Backbone as numpy.savetxt, mean C-alpha at the origin, in Angstrom:
# Nx Ny Nz CAx CAy CAz Cx Cy Cz
-1.16 -13.41 15.12 -1.99 -12.23 15.12 -1.12 -10.99 15.12
-1.44 -10.01 14.29 -0.65 -8.77 14.29 -0.77 -8.04 15.63
0.34 -7.48 16.06 0.34 -6.71 17.30 0.54 -5.22 17.04
1.00 -4.88 15.81 1.24 -3.48 15.49 1.06 -3.28 13.99
0.40 -2.18 13.62 0.22 -1.81 12.22 0.46 -0.32 12.08
1.30 0.01 11.11 1.55 1.41 10.78 1.55 1.50 9.25
0.93 2.52 8.70 0.88 2.71 7.26 1.48 4.07 6.93
2.52 4.06 6.10 3.14 5.30 5.63 2.69 5.53 4.19
2.31 6.76 3.89 1.89 7.13 2.54 2.62 8.40 2.13
3.20 8.36 0.95 3.83 9.56 0.40 3.53 9.60 -1.09
3.75 10.75 -1.69 3.44 10.87 -3.10 4.37 11.82 -3.82
4.33 11.75 -5.14 5.14 12.62 -5.99 4.20 13.52 -6.78
4.36 14.81 -6.57 3.54 15.80 -7.27 4.14 16.11 -8.63
3.29 16.38 -9.59 3.76 16.87 -10.88 4.27 18.29 -10.69
5.08 18.76 -11.63 5.67 20.10 -11.51 4.81 21.18 -12.14
3.98 20.81 -13.10 3.16 21.79 -13.81 1.78 21.91 -13.16
1.20 23.08 -13.30 -0.14 23.33 -12.78 -1.18 22.90 -13.80
-2.27 22.33 -13.40 -2.60 22.02 -12.02 -1.78 20.84 -11.52
-1.19 20.99 -10.34 -0.35 19.94 -9.76 -1.22 18.83 -9.19
-0.79 17.61 -9.39 -1.50 16.45 -8.84 -0.48 15.35 -8.56
-0.88 14.38 -7.78 0.00 13.26 -7.48 -0.02 12.29 -8.65
1.17 12.03 -9.22 1.22 11.05 -10.30 1.83 9.72 -9.84
2.32 9.69 -8.60 2.81 8.45 -8.00 2.54 8.49 -6.50
2.07 7.38 -5.96 1.76 7.30 -4.54 2.40 6.03 -4.00
3.17 6.18 -2.93 3.84 5.05 -2.28 3.13 4.75 -0.97
2.74 3.49 -0.80 2.08 3.04 0.42 2.92 1.91 1.01
3.34 2.07 2.27 4.11 1.03 2.94 3.37 0.61 4.20
3.03 -0.67 4.27 2.42 -1.26 5.45 3.53 -1.84 6.32
3.60 -1.40 7.57 4.55 -1.95 8.54 3.72 -2.79 9.51
3.93 -4.09 9.50 3.15 -5.00 10.34 4.10 -5.79 11.23
3.76 -5.88 12.49 4.55 -6.68 13.42 3.64 -7.68 14.11
4.20 -8.83 14.43 3.45 -9.85 15.14 3.66 -11.22 14.53
3.07 -12.20 15.15 3.18 -13.59 14.72 2.03 -13.89 13.76
2.22 -13.54 12.51 1.17 -13.68 11.49 1.78 -14.30 10.25
1.02 -15.17 9.61 1.49 -15.82 8.41 1.58 -14.87 7.23
2.59 -15.08 6.40 2.81 -14.25 5.22 1.61 -14.31 4.28
1.07 -15.49 4.05 -0.06 -15.63 3.12 -1.28 -14.84 3.59
-1.53 -14.84 4.89 -2.69 -14.10 5.42 -2.49 -12.59 5.22
-1.30 -12.10 5.50 -1.02 -10.67 5.33 -1.13 -10.30 3.86
-0.54 -11.11 2.99 -0.59 -10.85 1.55 -2.04 -10.77 1.08
-2.87 -11.70 1.50 -4.27 -11.74 1.08 -5.02 -10.49 1.54
-4.83 -10.11 2.78 -5.55 -8.95 3.33 -5.14 -7.66 2.61
-3.85 -7.46 2.40 -3.39 -6.24 1.74 -3.85 -6.22 0.29
-3.72 -7.34 -0.41 -4.14 -7.38 -1.81 -5.64 -7.14 -1.95
-6.45 -7.72 -1.07 -7.90 -7.48 -1.13 -8.22 -6.03 -0.82
-7.52 -5.46 0.15 -7.74 -4.05 0.48 -7.42 -3.16 -0.71
-6.29 -3.40 -1.34 -5.84 -2.54 -2.44 -6.68 -2.73 -3.71
-7.12 -3.94 -3.99 -7.77 -4.22 -5.28 -9.29 -4.37 -5.22
-9.84 -4.62 -4.04 -11.28 -4.88 -3.98 -12.06 -3.89 -3.11
-11.54 -3.55 -1.96 -12.35 -2.82 -0.99 -12.06 -1.33 -0.87
-10.89 -0.88 -1.27 -10.54 0.53 -1.06 -10.98 1.39 -2.23
-12.03 2.14 -2.03 -12.54 3.03 -3.07 -11.58 4.16 -3.40
-10.82 4.61 -2.42 -9.86 5.68 -2.67 -8.75 5.19 -3.62
-8.24 3.99 -3.38 -7.24 3.44 -4.28 -7.81 3.27 -5.68
-9.01 2.77 -5.75 -9.67 2.57 -7.06 -9.75 3.88 -7.83
-10.14 4.93 -7.15 -10.30 6.23 -7.79 -8.94 6.82 -8.18
-7.97 6.80 -7.27 -6.69 7.43 -7.52 -5.83 6.67 -8.53
-6.05 5.38 -8.68 -5.28 4.61 -9.68 -5.52 5.11 -11.10
-6.58 5.84 -11.29 -6.89 6.39 -12.61 -5.90 7.49 -13.01
-5.26 8.14 -12.02 -4.35 9.25 -12.32 -2.95 9.06 -11.74
-2.75 8.09 -10.87 -1.46 7.93 -10.21 -1.04 6.46 -10.18
0.26 6.25 -10.25 0.80 4.90 -10.11 0.94 4.61 -8.62
0.41 3.48 -8.18 0.51 3.07 -6.79 1.66 2.09 -6.63
2.52 2.36 -5.67 3.61 1.45 -5.30 3.32 0.99 -3.88
2.98 -0.28 -3.73 2.59 -0.82 -2.43 3.68 -1.76 -1.95
4.05 -1.59 -0.69 5.09 -2.41 -0.09 4.60 -2.86 1.28
4.91 -4.11 1.63 4.54 -4.63 2.94 5.80 -5.12 3.65
5.98 -4.65 4.87 7.07 -5.13 5.71 6.45 -5.86 6.90
6.70 -7.16 6.98 6.23 -7.97 8.11 7.43 -8.25 8.98
7.38 -7.73 10.20 8.51 -7.84 11.12 9.80 -7.35 10.44
9.66 -6.25 9.71 10.75 -5.54 9.02 11.31 -6.30 7.82
10.63 -7.35 7.37 11.06 -8.07 6.17 10.04 -7.85 5.07
10.55 -7.59 3.86 9.69 -7.32 2.72 8.90 -8.56 2.32
7.62 -8.37 2.02 6.75 -9.44 1.52 6.41 -9.12 0.08
6.60 -10.08 -0.79 6.26 -9.87 -2.19 4.74 -9.93 -2.36
4.20 -8.94 -3.06 2.76 -8.90 -3.36 2.54 -9.26 -4.80
1.33 -9.70 -5.11 0.96 -10.09 -6.47 -0.14 -9.19 -7.00
0.07 -7.88 -6.90 -0.94 -6.90 -7.32 -0.93 -6.74 -8.82
């Protein structure tokens, strides 16, 4: 079971006006005794099925999603 969750989000703005985010980086920091497959499934479902904000913003920005489980990178299949 996860004991800690932190999500960092940053983005890259275009230089010309009107300025908008053309790239968004999302990093999930998860700690605890949790299986990699369970974490991968939850994050992938959140990003591709349930998050309306991601769905909307993917139309104008590239999303880079990263998951760190106990500080180790988990490969996603997005």
